[in-house]
Each structure stands twice: as structure tokens, then as C-alpha cells.
C-alpha positions in Angstrom: -90.7 -19.8 35.8 -90.2 -21.4 32.5 -90.2 -20.8 28.8 -92.9 -18.5 27.7 -93.0 -18.0 23.9 -95.0 -15.3 22.0 -95.8 -14.3 18.5 -96.8 -10.7 18.0 -98.0 -8.6 15.1 -96.9 -5.0 14.5 -98.1 -2.6 11.9 -94.7 -0.8 11.7 -91.9 -2.7 9.9 -89.1 -3.8 12.3 -85.9 -1.8 11.9 -83.9 -5.0 11.6 -84.6 -8.7 11.3 -83.4 -9.4 14.8 -82.6 -7.7 18.2 -85.3 -5.0 18.0 -88.0 -3.9 20.5 -91.5 -4.5 19.1 -93.4 -1.3 18.8 -97.1 -1.5 19.7 -97.2 -5.3 19.5 -100.4 -7.3 19.6 -100.3 -10.8 20.8 -101.0 -13.3 18.0 -100.0 -16.6 19.6 -98.6 -18.0 22.9 -96.8 -21.2 23.7 -95.7 -22.5 27.1 -92.7 -24.7 27.3 -92.3 -25.9 23.7 -88.5 -25.9 23.6 -88.1 -27.7 20.2 -90.0 -24.8 18.5 -87.9 -22.3 20.4 -84.8 -24.2 19.3 -85.9 -23.8 15.7 -86.5 -20.1 16.2 -83.1 -19.7 17.8 -81.4 -21.3 14.8 -83.3 -18.9 12.6 -82.3 -16.0 14.9 -78.6 -17.0 14.7 -78.8 -17.4 10.9 -80.1 -13.8 10.7 -77.1 -12.7 12.8 -78.8 -12.3 16.1 -76.4 -11.2 18.8 -78.0 -12.4 22.1 -76.3 -15.7 23.1 -79.3 -16.6 25.3 -82.0 -15.6 22.7 -84.1 -14.3 25.6 -86.4 -11.4 25.0 -85.0 -10.7 21.6 -87.2 -9.8 18.7 -87.1 -12.1 15.6 -89.1 -10.9 12.5 -90.7 -13.9 10.8 -91.3 -13.6 7.0 -93.6 -15.7 4.8 -90.5 -17.6 3.7 -89.6 -18.3 7.4 -93.1 -19.6 8.0 -92.8 -21.9 4.9 -89.6 -23.3 6.3 -91.2 -23.8 9.8 -94.2 -25.6 8.3 -91.9 -28.0 6.4 -89.9 -28.7 9.6 -93.1 -29.3 11.7 -94.6 -31.6 9.1 -91.3 -33.5 8.7 -91.1 -33.8 12.6 -87.7 -32.0 12.2 -87.8 -29.4 15.0 -84.5 -29.7 16.8 -84.4 -31.3 20.2 -83.8 -28.4 22.6 -83.2 -28.3 26.3 -82.8 -25.4 28.7 -83.3 -24.2 32.2 -87.0 -24.7 33.1 -87.8 -25.2 29.4 -89.9 -28.3 29.8 -90.1 -30.8 26.9 -91.8 -30.9 23.6 -93.7 -34.1 23.0 -95.2 -33.8 19.5 -98.7 -33.0 20.7 -98.0 -29.3 19.8 -98.2 -30.0 16.0 -101.7 -28.8 15.3 -101.3 -25.7 17.5 -98.0 -24.9 15.6 -99.8 -25.2 12.3 -102.6 -23.0 13.6 -100.1 -20.4 14.5 -98.6 -20.5 11.0 -102.1 -20.0 9.4 -102.7 -17.0 11.7 -99.3 -15.6 10.9 -99.8 -15.9 7.2 -103.2 -14.2 7.5 -101.6 -11.3 9.5 -98.9 -10.9 6.9 -101.5 -10.9 4.1 -103.3 -8.2 5.9 -100.2 -6.0 6.0 -98.8 -6.8 9.5 -95.4 -7.9 10.5 -95.0 -11.1 12.7 -92.5 -11.2 15.4 -91.3 -14.0 17.7 -90.0 -13.5 21.2 -89.5 -15.7 24.2 -89.0 -15.0 27.9 -87.4 -17.5 30.3 
């Protein structure tokens, strides 16, 4: 049990920015128990009018602008401290992996794919 976090690519555009089921997703990136990143994603989800109060197994479409904002937050060490049931703890060692994800996601978007975040806990 715990916080499992995924980024997927899809070739079909999501129907909405949030709360959709990914169609034919391909895994792009995986994180295990990185709650501060999940907290950042949850804030974005809520800003895009996400309806799931737990933000569990809910699709979140990430745009190039979202990735830019995430990169700024990572580089500024501004991911929000986040806690949850069996979430574990972020410790800052995730930075390079997070930036690698952003590079992969930008490449996927440039190639015409859509990038989606989802977590399961």
C-alpha cells in the first residue's frame, strides 16, 4: 500500500482537463511515495475544477504550460509539503528524477502525444 504515481501518454486528446479515463495509455514515468509532487498535482487538479476530493485515480491532463510551472516549482524547491495515508515523505532527492520526467513529457508533447498524471493510493 502507498502512493503510486504515474504519468501516461495518450494519442487521443482527453475529453476534459480532469476526471477522465485515459484511453490506451502508455506509461511515461512512475514515482513511488513522492507526496510533495502529488500535492502540487492536486493543487493543479483543483485549479482545473477537479471534482474528486481524494484526487485518487483521477486523470489530470498536463499541458506544456503546466510542465513549465512544475519545473519552476521544482527548481525553486517550492513543491508543497504534503501528507497522506501511507504517502511516505519527499526528501528532495527526487529533483533530478522530476526534471527527467519533465524532459520526457515535453518530448512526448512535441511528438503529438498528450500527457496525463494519475495516482493510486
